[in-house]
C-alpha positions as CSV (number, residue, x, y, z in Angstrom):
1,M,12.3,12.9,-22.9
2,S,9.2,12.5,-20.7
3,D,9.3,12.0,-17.0
4,S,7.1,8.9,-16.2
5,R,6.7,10.0,-12.5
6,G,4.9,13.2,-13.7
7,S,2.7,11.4,-16.2
8,K,-1.0,11.5,-15.4
9,T,-1.6,8.5,-17.6
10,T,0.6,6.1,-15.6
11,P,-0.5,5.6,-12.0
12,P,2.4,4.8,-9.6
13,K,3.1,1.1,-9.0
14,M,4.9,-0.7,-6.3
15,M,5.7,-4.3,-5.5
16,L,3.4,-5.9,-3.0
17,G,6.3,-7.3,-1.0
18,F,7.5,-3.8,-0.1
19,I,4.0,-2.8,1.0
20,V,3.7,-5.9,3.2
21,R,7.0,-5.2,4.8
22,R,5.9,-1.7,5.7
23,C,2.7,-3.1,7.2
24,A,4.7,-5.7,9.2
25,A,7.0,-2.9,10.5
26,D,4.0,-0.9,11.6
27,L,2.3,-3.9,13.3
28,G,5.5,-5.4,14.7
29,H,4.8,-8.8,13.0
30,M,3.8,-10.3,9.6
31,P,0.2,-9.4,9.1
32,S,-2.7,-11.8,8.7
33,P,-4.9,-11.2,5.7
34,H,-7.5,-9.4,8.0
35,E,-4.7,-7.2,9.5
36,F,-3.3,-6.3,6.1
37,A,-6.7,-5.4,4.8
38,A,-7.5,-3.2,7.8
39,W,-4.1,-1.5,7.6
40,A,-4.4,-0.8,3.8
41,N,-7.9,0.5,4.2
42,E,-7.2,2.9,7.1
43,Q,-4.2,4.9,6.0
44,K,-3.9,8.5,7.3
45,Q,-2.0,11.5,6.2
46,N,-2.4,15.1,7.3
47,G,-5.5,14.2,9.2
48,R,-7.2,12.6,6.2
49,R,-8.0,8.9,5.9
50,F,-7.7,7.0,2.6
51,C,-7.4,3.5,1.2
52,L,-3.9,2.7,0.1
53,F,-5.0,0.9,-3.1
54,G,-7.6,3.5,-4.0
55,K,-10.5,1.4,-2.8
56,P,-11.1,-0.9,0.2
57,I,-9.7,-4.4,0.0
58,S,-11.3,-7.4,1.7
59,P,-9.4,-10.0,3.8
60,I,-9.9,-12.5,0.9
61,A,-8.2,-10.1,-1.5
62,A,-5.5,-9.5,1.1
63,K,-4.9,-13.2,1.4
64,I,-4.3,-13.4,-2.4
65,M,-2.0,-10.3,-2.2
66,L,0.1,-11.8,0.6
67,R,0.9,-14.7,-1.7
68,Q,2.2,-12.5,-4.5
69,P,5.0,-10.3,-3.2
70,G,6.5,-9.7,-6.6
71,R,3.3,-8.4,-8.1
72,L,3.2,-4.7,-9.1
73,V,0.1,-2.9,-7.8
74,T,-1.2,0.6,-8.2
75,V,-0.8,2.7,-5.0
76,R,-2.4,6.1,-4.3
77,P,0.2,9.0,-4.4
78,E,-0.6,9.7,-0.7
79,G,0.3,6.1,0.1
80,L,3.7,6.4,-1.6
81,A,4.5,9.3,0.8
82,T,3.3,7.4,3.8
83,I,5.1,4.1,2.9
84,G,8.4,6.0,2.4
85,K,8.4,7.3,6.0
86,A,9.5,4.8,8.6
87,D,8.9,7.1,11.7
88,E,5.2,7.9,11.2
């Protein structure tokens, strides 16, 4: 039996609603599209910066994303580690 988490062919996916809730917890309120795009594009881990979705998103794309909380999206592995930690 293969382990899907270890597969290099299937990138990790997560529901947008979970990501938005993490952003809201970091900001202290529900994000505007501009705030969500800035937050997703400026993630940091171990002193390195990265875009949560693998590339920068625009406020227009963020507005669409905020309307689709049940949608599965690809997230960089670094982002999965960051999202899982509430005290960072």
